[in-house]
C-alpha positions as CSV (number, residue, x, y, z in Angstrom):
1,M,-27.0,49.9,-7.7
2,I,-25.5,49.2,-4.2
3,A,-24.9,45.5,-5.3
4,A,-23.1,46.7,-8.4
5,I,-20.8,49.0,-6.3
6,V,-20.1,46.2,-3.8
7,L,-19.3,43.8,-6.6
8,L,-16.9,46.3,-8.2
9,L,-15.2,46.9,-4.8
10,V,-14.8,43.2,-4.2
11,L,-13.4,42.6,-7.8
12,G,-11.1,45.6,-7.4
13,A,-9.8,44.3,-4.1
14,L,-9.3,40.8,-5.5
15,G,-7.5,42.3,-8.5
16,F,-5.2,44.3,-6.3
17,V,-4.3,41.2,-4.2
18,I,-3.5,39.1,-7.3
19,W,-1.5,42.0,-8.8
20,S,0.5,42.4,-5.6
21,M,1.2,38.7,-5.4
22,I,2.5,38.6,-9.0
23,R,4.7,41.7,-8.6
24,R,6.1,40.7,-5.2
25,P,9.9,40.0,-5.7
26,R,10.7,36.4,-5.1
27,P,13.6,35.6,-2.8
28,I,16.7,34.4,-4.6
29,V,17.7,31.0,-3.3
30,A,20.9,29.5,-4.5
31,P,20.5,25.8,-5.4
32,R,22.3,23.5,-2.9
33,H,24.9,21.3,-4.5
34,A,26.3,18.8,-2.0
35,T,29.7,17.3,-2.4
36,P,30.0,13.6,-2.8
37,E,31.5,13.5,0.7
38,E,28.4,15.3,2.1
39,V,26.1,12.9,0.3
40,E,27.9,9.9,1.7
41,G,28.0,11.4,5.1
42,R,24.2,12.0,5.1
43,A,23.7,8.4,3.8
44,R,25.7,7.1,6.8
45,E,23.6,9.3,9.2
46,L,20.4,7.8,7.8
47,R,21.9,4.3,8.0
48,D,22.7,4.9,11.7
49,E,19.1,5.9,12.4
50,L,17.7,2.6,10.9
51,D,15.9,0.4,13.4
52,R,17.9,-2.8,14.1
53,R,15.2,-4.6,16.1
54,P,14.3,-7.9,14.3
55,F,10.8,-8.0,12.8
56,G,10.0,-11.1,14.8
57,E,7.9,-14.2,14.1
58,A,4.5,-12.7,14.7
59,L,5.0,-9.9,12.1
60,A,6.6,-12.3,9.6
61,R,3.8,-14.8,10.0
62,D,1.1,-12.2,9.6
63,V,2.8,-10.9,6.4
64,W,3.0,-14.4,4.9
65,R,-0.6,-15.2,5.7
66,K,-1.9,-11.9,4.3
67,L,0.2,-12.5,1.2
68,M,-1.4,-15.9,0.8
69,D,-4.8,-14.1,0.7
70,T,-3.5,-11.6,-1.9
71,A,-4.0,-11.9,-5.7
72,I,-1.2,-13.4,-7.7
73,N,1.3,-10.6,-8.8
74,E,0.2,-8.4,-5.9
75,G,1.7,-7.9,-2.5
76,V,3.9,-5.6,-0.4
77,I,4.9,-2.7,-2.7
78,Y,6.9,0.2,-1.1
79,D,5.3,2.8,-3.4
80,R,3.5,3.0,-6.7
81,H,4.9,5.5,-9.1
82,R,7.0,5.6,-12.3
83,D,10.3,3.9,-12.6
84,F,11.9,2.3,-9.6
85,C,9.4,1.6,-6.8
86,G,11.7,-0.2,-4.4
87,Q,11.7,-3.8,-3.2
88,G,8.5,-5.7,-2.8
89,L,7.2,-9.1,-1.6
90,I,5.0,-10.4,-4.4
91,R,2.5,-13.3,-4.3
92,T,3.3,-16.0,-6.9
93,T,1.6,-19.2,-7.9
94,T,4.0,-21.1,-5.7
95,G,4.6,-18.7,-2.8
96,V,6.2,-15.3,-2.4
97,K,9.1,-13.6,-4.2
98,L,11.3,-10.7,-3.1
99,C,12.0,-8.5,-6.1
100,D,12.6,-5.0,-7.4
101,V,9.3,-3.3,-8.4
102,H,9.1,-0.9,-11.3
103,D,6.5,1.3,-12.9
104,G,3.8,1.3,-10.2
105,G,3.9,-2.4,-9.6
106,Y,3.3,-3.5,-13.2
107,D,6.8,-4.7,-13.8
108,F,8.9,-6.9,-11.6
109,S,12.6,-7.8,-11.9
110,R,13.9,-11.4,-11.5
111,P,13.4,-12.7,-8.0
112,I,16.1,-11.8,-5.5
113,A,14.8,-14.6,-3.3
114,E,11.7,-16.9,-3.2
115,W,9.8,-18.8,-0.5
116,T,7.3,-21.6,-1.1
117,D,6.4,-22.4,2.5
118,E,5.4,-20.4,5.5
119,E,8.1,-21.7,7.9
120,A,11.0,-20.8,5.6
121,F,9.6,-17.3,5.0
122,V,8.9,-16.7,8.7
123,A,12.4,-18.0,9.7
124,F,14.0,-15.6,7.2
125,F,11.9,-12.4,7.9
126,A,11.7,-12.9,11.7
127,R,15.4,-12.1,11.9
128,Q,15.3,-9.1,9.5
129,S,15.2,-5.5,10.5
130,D,14.9,-2.1,8.8
131,Y,18.7,-2.1,8.9
132,S,19.2,-5.5,7.3
133,C,16.6,-4.9,4.6
134,S,18.2,-1.5,3.8
135,G,21.2,-3.1,2.0
136,W,23.8,-1.8,4.4
137,D,24.2,-5.1,6.4
138,K,27.1,-7.1,4.9
139,D,26.0,-10.1,6.9
140,E,22.7,-10.3,5.1
141,P,23.6,-11.2,1.5
142,V,20.0,-11.3,0.2
143,F,19.7,-7.6,0.8
144,F,23.3,-6.3,0.9
145,S,24.4,-3.9,-1.9
146,S,27.6,-1.9,-2.4
147,D,25.6,0.4,-4.7
148,S,25.0,3.7,-2.8
149,W,22.0,4.5,-4.9
150,Y,20.3,1.1,-4.2
151,R,21.0,1.1,-0.4
152,N,18.1,2.3,1.7
153,N,16.2,3.3,-1.5
154,Q,12.6,2.3,-1.0
155,R,13.4,-0.9,0.9
156,L,11.2,-3.0,3.0
157,T,10.8,-1.7,6.6
158,R,8.7,-2.6,9.6
159,A,6.5,0.4,8.7
160,V,6.0,-0.8,5.2
161,L,5.1,-4.3,6.3
162,E,2.7,-3.0,9.0
163,R,1.1,-0.7,6.4
164,F,0.5,-3.7,4.1
165,L,-1.1,-5.6,7.0
166,S,-3.4,-2.6,7.8
167,G,-4.5,-2.4,4.2
168,T,-3.3,1.2,3.7
169,Q,-0.5,0.8,1.3
170,P,-0.5,2.7,-2.0
């Protein structure tokens, strides 16, 4: 009998809590609509925060060597999800290609650039930085883009390369 009363009290309290959560008025939050100028200003702020330190030979060489131990059509992928997944470094039968990655890594665009030997890859990536890979750097034509959507959108960074080397990428 006491167990039944305790059970009813617990169920009653639980019901009251759920009811009060449902009936609680939700705060009205107006959606934020940024102007094109605000969007561009924020993009420039993010650009200015990008690391400009070169990746260096050691990181570039480590990435090449790990890619050479990676299965064909696998590699450095920024993220795996639907639609555009960013730029990736993908192992090919002859080396490595830089390309846009789509649909979780199951679809690759035409190569943006390709490397068939370690020294050429290392020479290229040793001088790159988060900034140059972002697409903002006009002096780096491989990555540069005038498209504001494409710039700094899931691009290669030092953190992405280090995540690949650690084996913790998505």
